[in-house]
N, C-alpha and C positions, 0 to 999 in steps of 0.2 A: 294184608300185604298188598299193596297196590303194584300193579305191572305197568311200566311206563313204555309206551311205545316210540320207537325210533329216536332215542335220545342222541344228543350230539356227542356225549362221552359217557363211558361206562368205567367207573372205578371198581376194581376187583381186589378183594382183601381175603386172603386165606386166614382162616383163624383156628389156632389149636390151644385151647388153655390160656386165654387172654382176657379173663373176665374184668380185672381192675384196670385194664387198658381201653376198654370198649367205649366207655361214655366220653372220654376226652378225645378219643380217636374220632369218633363220630362227629362231635361237636366241631372238631378242627376241620373234618372234611366237609362239612355241610358249609361252614363259614367261606372256605376256599372256593368251593364248586359254584356256591351261590353268587359270589363276587364276580367270577368270570361269566357265570350264566347271564348277567345282566346284557351281555352283549350277543346272546344267542336268542334265537326265535323258538328253539326247542328245549325240553328239559334234559337233566343229566339223571343218571342212576347210580346208586352205590351197591354193589353185590358182595355180600359177605358169604363165604363158603365155610361152613362149620365142619371142620376135618375131625370129627369123632371127639369133641372137647367132653371133659368129664369134670370140669372145675365150676360148673354153672354159667358158662359162656353162652351155651345154648339158650337158656331161659332169658338172659339178659338181652341177646340179640332179639328174640321174639318180641320181647317188651318194646325195645327201641323200634323195631319195624312198624309196630302199631302206632308209635308217636310219630314217626317221620315217614311220609309217603315216598320219599325218594330211595328208601332203603328196601332191598330184596334180601331174603335169607334163604339159603339153601343148606339143608343138613345132610351130610353124608352119614350112612349108617355106621361107619366105624372110621378109624384113622387109616387113610390110605397113603399119605405122605403129600408134600408141597405140590409136586407136579400134577398129581391127579387133581387136588383141590384147584390149581390154577386153571387147568384145562376145563374142569367142571364150570368154573366162573366164565371163562371165554365163551364156552359153548351156550351159556345162558344170556350173555350180553348182547346188546344190539346197537351199541354206539359206534360212531365212526372212528373215535378215538378210544382206545382201551388203555386205561392207566392202572398199574399195578403198585401197590405197596404193601409192605407187612403190618401186622397189627400189634407190634411191640412197641410202638411210640418212639423208635430209635430214627425215624425219618421225620422231617418236618412237612407237614401238609402244605404249608405256604410255598414250598419248593416246587410243587405242580405248577404253580404260575410260573416260575422260571424256566421250566422245561417246555411249557406249551408253545411258545414262539417258535422253537425249533422245529416243531412238527410241520410247519409250512414247507420246508425244504429237505426234511429226512423222514424216513419210514419208521425208524426206531430211535427214540431218544433215551439215553441212559444216564441215571444219576451217577456221579463219581464222588465217593466219600474220601475226600483228600486228608481229612483229619478224623480218623477212625477213634471212636470213643470205647473201645472195647479192651479186654485183657490182653496181655502180651502174647499168650499162645494163641488166641483166636486170631490176632492181627498177624502173627508170622505165618500161620498155617495158610491164612487167606493169601498173603503175599506170596508164598512159595506156589501155591495152586494156580494163581493168577499169571505168574511168570512162566510156568511150565505149559499151562493151557495157551498163552499168547505165542510161545515158541512154535508150537505145532500148529495152531489155528490161524495165526497171523491176523487175528480180528482187530488188532490195534487198540483194544478196550482195556483200560487199566484196573477196572473194578466190576467185573462181569456179575460179581455177586451182590451188587447193590440192589436192593429190591425195587427202588423207584424207577419205574420206566414207563414210557408213553409208546404204544404201538398204534400205527395206523392198521385199520381192520385187514387190509390185504396180506399183511405180514402174518398174521395168526391164521388166516385162511390158508396159507400156503405151507406154513410149517406143520410137520407131524410130531407130536410130542411122544416121548417113551420115558420111562422113570429116570429121573435125574437130568434130564434134558433142560430143565429150566436154568441150570447154570450156564447154559451155552447159547441163550438167545441172541446175542449179537453175532456170533459165528454162523449160527443156522440162518440169520436173516441175511447175512452177507452172502452166504452160499447160494441163495436164491436171487441174488441180485438187487436186494434192497439196500438202501443207504442207511448208514448208522452214524451216530454222533454221540459224545459224552459232554455232560455239563456238570461242573462241580455243585455239590449239594452238602447240606449240613448233616451232621450225624451226632446222635445223643447217647449216652450211656443207657442201659436198660435200667428202669426203676422197679417195675412190677413182672413178676412171672420169670420164667427161666428160658434160656435158649434151648432151641430143639436140635441145635448142631454142635458137634464136638469135633475133635481131630479126626476121627475116623470117617464120618461122612462129609466133612469140609474139605478134606486133602486127599485121603486114600480113595474114597469112593468116587470123588470128581476126577481123579486121575484115571481110574478104571473106565470111567463113562467117556473119558477123552479118546479112547481108543475107538469107540463107536462112532463118535463125531468125526475123527479123522478119516474113518472108513468112508462115512457118507459123503465127506468133502471130495473124495477121490472118485465116487460113483455117481454123483449128482448128474441129473440129466439137464443138459443145456442145449437150446436150439433156437433158431430164428428162422423166419420164412423169407425167401428171397422176394424182391419186387418183381412184379409181372412184366 
């Protein structure tokens, strides 16, 4: 498993039981990242964080890491949840840009190229799934959670749950994550004075595997976490130095 130093971008993908999605996902990511890397003088890295998979994903990832030098694999000793897996990946990354997407193939890797130009003017670029290809319950619970969240946080983002996001490194160096906080990246970034924008992206129905989120952790748990985020917004430290 090769370790790349100082890449221009790090792609972070948390994985929990996505064995059948891994090969097409990696092939798509390598194609997209290699096409953009032609204009770069440094390499890129793709970091997979195996969050306690039990379906053979771990072994598949290890085989693919041997095959492709750009891939790095980190195995958590059990399932800790998405926020932990993301933070583990962020901490192991070294790119100036950190790209996050899920391993379920519901996002299009090609849309990374659509988001990248916006990083010139924004610290966090979020995908916006305008045409969700999910079931009715999933779409409705997400819509309710997004509207309630926006009412309290005023982050102005329509789809904070879209996994496809690109961060400039200072954003993740400033934000401190707690369980469930990955749902509030835009609000947390704005809270610390960073700039955020949204870009429409494609969305596909899941073909392999099952969703790790239901009504309980998509709607009710996120509303509970909203209390913590709102508290942080009212207590965040802000100050500037005066000119001499």
